[in-house]
C-alpha positions as CSV (number, residue, x, y, z in Angstrom):
1,X,46.6,66.7,160.7
2,X,48.6,64.0,158.8
3,X,49.0,64.5,155.0
4,X,46.9,62.5,152.8
5,X,48.6,60.1,150.4
6,X,47.7,62.1,147.3
7,X,49.1,65.3,148.9
8,X,52.4,63.5,149.6
9,X,52.5,62.3,146.0
10,X,51.7,65.8,144.7
11,X,54.4,67.5,146.9
12,X,56.9,64.9,145.8
13,X,56.1,65.5,142.2
14,X,56.4,69.3,142.7
15,X,59.8,68.9,144.3
16,X,61.0,66.7,141.5
17,X,59.8,69.2,138.8
18,X,61.7,72.0,140.6
19,X,64.8,69.9,140.8
20,X,64.5,69.1,137.1
21,X,64.3,72.7,136.2
22,X,67.3,74.0,138.2
23,X,69.9,72.4,135.9
24,X,68.3,74.1,132.9
25,X,68.6,77.5,134.7
26,X,72.2,76.7,135.6
27,X,73.0,75.7,132.0
28,X,71.5,79.0,130.8
29,X,73.5,81.0,133.2
30,X,76.6,79.1,132.3
31,X,76.0,79.7,128.6
32,X,75.4,83.4,129.2
33,X,78.6,83.7,131.2
34,X,80.5,81.9,128.4
35,X,79.0,84.1,125.8
36,X,80.0,87.2,127.8
37,X,83.5,85.9,128.0
38,X,83.6,85.2,124.2
39,X,82.3,88.7,123.5
40,X,84.9,90.2,125.8
41,X,87.6,88.2,124.1
42,X,86.4,89.3,120.7
43,X,86.3,93.0,121.4
44,X,90.0,93.6,121.5
45,X,90.4,91.6,118.3
46,X,87.7,93.7,116.6
47,X,89.3,96.9,117.8
48,X,92.6,95.8,116.4
49,X,91.0,94.9,113.1
50,X,89.3,98.3,113.0
51,X,92.6,100.1,113.8
52,X,94.4,98.1,111.0
53,X,91.7,99.0,108.5
54,X,92.0,102.7,109.5
55,X,95.8,102.5,109.1
56,X,95.4,100.9,105.6
57,X,92.9,103.6,104.6
58,X,95.3,106.4,105.6
59,X,98.2,104.7,103.8
60,X,96.1,104.4,100.7
61,X,95.1,108.0,100.9
62,X,98.7,109.1,101.3
63,X,99.7,107.1,98.2
64,X,97.0,108.9,96.2
65,X,98.2,112.2,97.5
66,X,101.8,111.3,96.7
67,X,101.0,110.4,93.1
68,X,99.0,113.6,92.7
69,X,102.0,115.5,94.0
70,X,104.2,113.8,91.4
71,X,101.8,114.7,88.6
72,X,101.7,118.4,89.7
73,X,105.5,118.6,90.1
74,X,106.1,117.3,86.5
75,X,103.3,119.6,85.1
76,X,105.1,122.5,86.7
77,X,108.4,121.4,85.1
78,X,106.6,121.2,81.8
79,X,105.0,124.6,82.5
80,X,108.4,126.2,83.2
81,X,109.8,124.9,79.9
82,X,106.8,126.2,77.8
83,X,105.7,129.4,79.6
84,X,109.0,131.2,79.8
85,X,107.5,134.7,79.6
86,X,106.1,134.7,83.1
87,X,107.7,133.1,86.1
88,X,104.9,131.3,88.0
89,X,105.3,130.1,91.6
90,X,106.0,126.5,92.3
91,X,104.3,124.2,94.7
92,X,106.0,123.6,98.0
93,X,107.2,120.1,97.3
94,X,110.5,118.4,98.4
95,X,111.7,117.2,95.0
96,X,114.9,115.2,94.6
97,X,117.4,116.6,92.1
98,X,116.5,115.5,88.6
99,X,118.7,115.2,85.5
100,X,118.0,117.7,82.8
101,X,115.3,116.4,80.3
102,X,114.0,117.6,77.0
103,X,110.6,119.1,76.7
104,X,109.5,115.9,74.9
105,X,110.8,113.8,77.8
106,X,109.0,115.8,80.4
107,X,105.7,115.6,78.4
108,X,106.0,111.8,78.3
109,X,106.6,111.6,82.0
110,X,103.5,113.8,82.7
111,X,101.4,111.5,80.6
112,X,102.8,108.5,82.4
113,X,102.1,110.1,85.8
114,X,98.5,110.9,84.8
115,X,98.1,107.3,83.8
116,X,99.5,106.1,87.2
117,X,97.3,108.5,89.1
118,X,94.2,107.1,87.3
119,X,95.2,103.5,87.9
120,X,95.9,104.1,91.6
121,X,92.7,106.1,92.0
122,X,90.7,103.2,90.6
123,X,92.4,100.7,92.9
124,X,91.7,102.7,96.0
125,X,88.8,101.8,98.3
126,X,85.7,104.0,97.5
127,X,85.9,105.6,100.9
128,X,89.5,106.7,100.3
129,X,88.9,107.9,96.9
130,X,85.9,110.0,97.9
131,X,87.6,111.6,100.9
132,X,90.7,112.5,98.9
133,X,88.8,113.7,95.9
134,X,87.3,116.7,97.8
135,X,90.8,117.8,98.9
136,X,92.4,117.3,95.5
137,X,89.7,119.0,93.5
138,X,90.2,122.1,95.6
139,X,94.0,121.9,95.1
140,X,93.5,121.5,91.3
141,X,91.2,124.5,91.0
142,X,93.5,126.7,93.1
143,X,96.5,125.6,91.1
144,X,94.8,126.4,87.8
145,X,93.7,129.8,89.2
146,X,97.4,130.9,89.3
147,X,97.6,130.6,85.5
148,X,94.3,132.4,85.0
149,X,95.1,135.4,87.2
150,X,98.5,135.8,85.4
151,X,96.8,135.8,82.0
152,X,98.8,132.8,80.8
153,X,97.6,131.8,77.3
154,X,95.9,128.4,77.1
155,X,98.4,125.6,76.3
156,X,99.4,122.0,76.8
157,X,99.9,122.6,80.5
158,X,96.2,123.4,80.8
159,X,95.3,120.2,78.9
160,X,97.2,118.2,81.5
161,X,95.5,120.0,84.4
162,X,92.1,119.3,82.8
163,X,93.0,115.6,82.5
164,X,93.9,115.6,86.1
165,X,90.6,117.2,87.1
166,X,88.7,114.8,84.8
167,X,90.3,111.8,86.6
168,X,89.3,113.2,89.9
169,X,85.6,113.8,89.1
170,X,84.9,111.1,86.5
171,X,87.5,108.4,87.3
172,X,89.2,108.4,83.9
173,X,90.5,110.5,81.1
174,X,91.7,110.0,77.5
175,X,95.2,108.5,77.4
176,X,95.4,107.9,73.7
177,X,98.4,110.1,73.5
178,X,100.4,107.4,75.4
179,X,100.2,105.2,72.4
180,X,101.8,107.9,70.3
181,X,105.1,108.4,72.1
182,X,107.4,110.6,70.1
183,X,110.5,108.9,68.6
184,X,112.7,111.6,70.0
185,X,112.1,110.5,73.6
186,X,115.3,109.0,74.9
187,X,115.7,105.4,76.1
188,X,116.9,106.8,79.4
189,X,113.6,108.6,79.9
190,X,111.6,105.5,79.1
191,X,113.6,103.5,81.7
192,X,112.8,106.2,84.2
193,X,109.2,106.4,83.4
194,X,108.3,102.7,83.5
195,X,109.1,102.3,87.2
196,X,106.5,105.0,87.9
197,X,103.9,102.5,86.7
198,X,105.5,99.3,87.9
199,X,106.7,100.3,91.4
200,X,103.4,101.7,92.7
201,X,102.5,98.5,94.5
202,X,105.9,98.4,96.2
203,X,105.6,102.0,97.5
204,X,102.0,101.3,98.6
205,X,103.2,98.4,100.7
206,X,106.0,100.6,102.3
207,X,103.4,103.3,103.2
208,X,101.1,100.7,104.6
209,X,103.8,99.4,106.9
210,X,104.7,103.0,108.0
211,X,101.2,103.8,108.9
212,X,100.7,100.5,110.7
213,X,103.7,101.3,113.0
214,X,102.4,104.8,113.8
215,X,98.7,104.8,115.0
216,X,98.7,108.6,115.1
217,X,100.1,109.2,111.6
218,X,97.6,110.8,109.2
219,X,97.7,111.3,105.4
220,X,99.1,114.7,104.5
221,X,97.6,116.5,101.5
222,X,100.2,118.0,99.0
223,X,101.2,121.6,99.6
224,X,100.4,122.8,96.1
225,X,100.7,126.4,94.9
226,X,97.6,128.6,95.4
227,X,96.2,132.0,94.6
228,X,95.4,134.8,97.0
229,X,92.8,136.2,94.7
230,X,89.2,136.5,96.0
231,X,87.3,133.4,95.0
232,X,90.3,131.9,93.3
233,X,88.6,128.6,92.9
234,X,86.2,130.2,90.5
235,X,89.1,131.4,88.4
236,X,90.4,127.9,88.2
237,X,87.0,126.5,87.4
238,X,86.5,129.1,84.7
239,X,89.8,128.2,83.1
240,X,89.1,124.5,83.0
241,X,85.6,125.1,81.7
242,X,87.0,127.2,78.8
243,X,89.1,124.2,77.7
244,X,86.8,121.3,78.6
245,X,83.2,122.6,78.2
246,X,81.7,119.2,78.9
247,X,82.9,119.5,82.5
248,X,80.8,122.6,83.1
249,X,78.2,120.9,85.3
250,X,80.7,119.2,87.5
251,X,82.7,122.4,87.9
252,X,79.6,124.3,88.9
253,X,78.8,121.6,91.5
254,X,82.4,121.8,92.9
255,X,82.3,125.6,93.1
256,X,79.0,125.3,95.0
257,X,80.5,122.7,97.3
258,X,83.5,124.9,98.1
259,X,81.3,128.0,98.7
260,X,79.1,126.0,101.1
261,X,82.1,124.7,103.1
262,X,83.4,128.3,103.6
263,X,86.5,130.2,102.7
264,X,88.4,129.2,105.8
265,X,88.5,125.5,104.6
266,X,89.6,126.2,101.1
267,X,93.4,126.2,101.2
């Protein structure tokens, strides 16, 4: 039976509508393919950015560890000059040969190193600071435990260690003593101390480059001295609390944290 005129018109209109819709579907498919290509192109770039960020984080953490190591090494030098009755173990650091210094000179350098440590800690990304803090709090408590188990009388060395712990847990400590530098400190010592503050950025850049070149390199925590006594971290916490009573709550929290982590993760 021949098609009626209105049927031909209707079919023609239907074909026209289908034809008009096809380009839209083709355009959508083309857009989707282009978007997939863009995402695929972006992924390697994003992975590279993530890798660079991780490298920067590790370098920043290493810088914080290195400054901490410097603080401890000079505290131990001060300790050796003031606590001559008992020979205490030293941390396992590779320390370049240093010229002989007076007790006043070493004390000034310790103060400067504590200031540098605080400044660098504040400049670190929060993620870096928090990750390093846990490790360094443990190191500090174990270090202090050696003095406690050897019945060393409280002294200036303990004050320095308390300042170090206070920087770790509160972000700052009292540096008023830096404004009262003794007149007997030599010009040579002042010249050696200032670069500790001024050259931090330069060393940080060098570390950043080193970690960027080696994707597998991880920050290495300082090999500080430790105690073999049972629950040595409690001995260290007890000693710090006796000198800085206002830190009692934080010390208790850190002791609980260490106990929760387990003995095998302490040293």
